[in-house]
C-alpha positions in Angstrom: 2.6 17.4 -8.9 1.6 13.6 -8.0 -1.5 13.4 -5.8 -1.0 10.0 -3.5 -4.0 8.5 -2.1 -2.9 7.1 1.6 -5.5 4.5 3.0 -4.8 3.4 6.2 -5.7 3.4 9.5 -2.2 4.3 10.5 -0.7 7.8 9.9 2.6 7.6 7.4 5.7 8.1 8.8 8.8 9.8 8.0 10.6 7.3 6.5 7.6 6.2 4.2 6.8 10.0 3.1 10.7 10.3 2.0 10.7 6.8 0.3 7.6 8.7 -1.4 9.1 11.8 -2.2 11.8 9.8 -3.6 9.7 8.0 -6.2 7.2 10.9 -7.2 8.9 13.9 -6.7 9.6 15.9 -3.2 6.1 17.9 -3.7 4.1 14.7 -3.7 0.8 15.6 -2.4 -0.5 12.7 0.1 -3.9 12.5 1.3 -4.7 10.4 4.3 -7.8 8.6 4.5 -8.4 6.4 7.9 -12.1 6.6 7.3 -13.6 3.1 7.2 -14.6 1.3 4.1 -16.3 -2.0 3.1 -15.0 -3.2 0.3 -12.5 -2.7 -2.2 -14.9 -1.0 -4.3 -15.0 1.6 -2.1 -11.5 2.3 -2.2 -11.5 2.6 -6.0 -14.5 4.9 -5.8 -12.6 7.2 -3.2 -9.3 7.1 -5.5 -11.2 7.9 -8.5 -13.3 10.8 -7.2 -10.2 12.5 -5.8 -8.4 12.3 -8.9 -5.2 10.8 -7.2 -2.4 9.9 -9.3 -1.7 6.7 -7.1 -2.8 5.1 -3.7 -1.3 3.0 -1.3 -3.0 1.2 0.6 -3.0 -1.7 3.9 -5.1 -4.0 3.6 -5.9 -7.6 3.2 -4.3 -9.2 0.4 -8.3 -10.1 -0.5 -8.7 -6.3 -0.8 -5.6 -5.7 -3.1 -6.6 -8.5 -5.1 -10.2 -7.1 -6.0 -8.6 -3.5 -6.4 -6.5 -5.6 -9.3 -9.7 -6.9 -10.4 -11.3 -3.5 -10.7 -8.4 -2.2 -12.8 -6.2 -0.9 -10.0 -2.9 -1.3 -9.0 -2.1 0.0 -5.2 1.2 0.5 -3.4 1.7 -1.9 -0.6 4.2 -0.3 2.3 6.2 -3.4 3.1 7.6 -3.7 6.5 9.3 -6.3 8.6 9.3 -6.7 12.5 12.5 -6.0 14.0 13.7 -6.5 18.3 15.9 -4.0 18.1 14.7 -0.6 18.6 18.0 1.3 16.5 16.4 -0.7 13.5 12.7 0.6 14.0 10.7 3.1 12.5 7.7 3.0 14.1 6.0 1.2 17.1 2.5 -0.2 17.0 1.4 -1.4 20.7 4.7 -3.0 21.5 5.9 -3.9 18.3 8.4 -2.5 16.2 8.5 -2.1 12.5 11.3 -1.3 10.2 10.2 0.3 6.7 11.5 -2.1 3.8 9.7 0.0 1.1 6.8 0.0 -1.6 5.7 -2.4 -3.7 3.6 -1.9 -6.4 0.5 -5.0 -6.6 0.4 -6.4 -9.8 -1.8 -9.4 -11.3 0.4 -11.8 -13.5 -1.0 -11.6 -17.1 -3.2 -14.4 -18.1 -4.5 -14.9 -14.0 -7.7 -13.8 -11.7 -5.5 -13.3 -9.1 -2.9 -11.7 -7.0 0.2 -13.6 -6.5 3.4 -11.4 -6.0 4.7 -7.9 -5.6 6.6 -5.9 -7.5 8.9 -3.3 -6.3 7.7 0.3 -7.1 10.3 1.4 -9.1 12.5 -0.4 -11.5 14.9 2.5 -11.8 16.8 1.1 -9.0 15.8 4.3 -6.6 16.6 4.0 -2.7 13.4 3.8 -0.3 13.4 3.5 3.1 16.9 2.1 3.9 18.3 0.4 1.4 18.3 0.1 -2.1 15.2 -1.1 -4.0 17.8 -4.2 -5.7 17.9 -5.5 -1.4 14.3 -4.8 -0.8 13.0 -7.2 -3.5 13.0 -11.0 -2.7 12.9 -12.2 -5.8 10.0 -12.6 -8.9 7.2 -14.4 -8.5 7.4 -13.7 -4.9 3.9 -15.6 -3.5 1.9 -13.5 -0.7 -0.4 -15.9 0.1 
């Protein structure tokens, strides 16, 4: 069984959990951690002390970047704002969002900073509402 740390102020929704089950297996254990953190080192410490297999972080790019510098390659939950309630997977305040998939944060070879995200499973597994091949908008997508 894989153990995944979810670091976010928001609870994971059913669509995201379904995608994780397809990626890691139906018995994946997700531990939600909504405690505040003061920097990326705090998240990395919690991850290592907890003995997790992977981590999903909803945080600013600067935090993701620092996590990569510290040796982790976190997953990032990709979503887009939608205006049709039929397409929405969740709402935050007055905004509706559709889950697109999980992406792996990577630091390009020879770089000191992240500048792209790659989808989490190169096998083409289905995440969220579309096949993985449809979720990724292209190698080298600039996230800054």
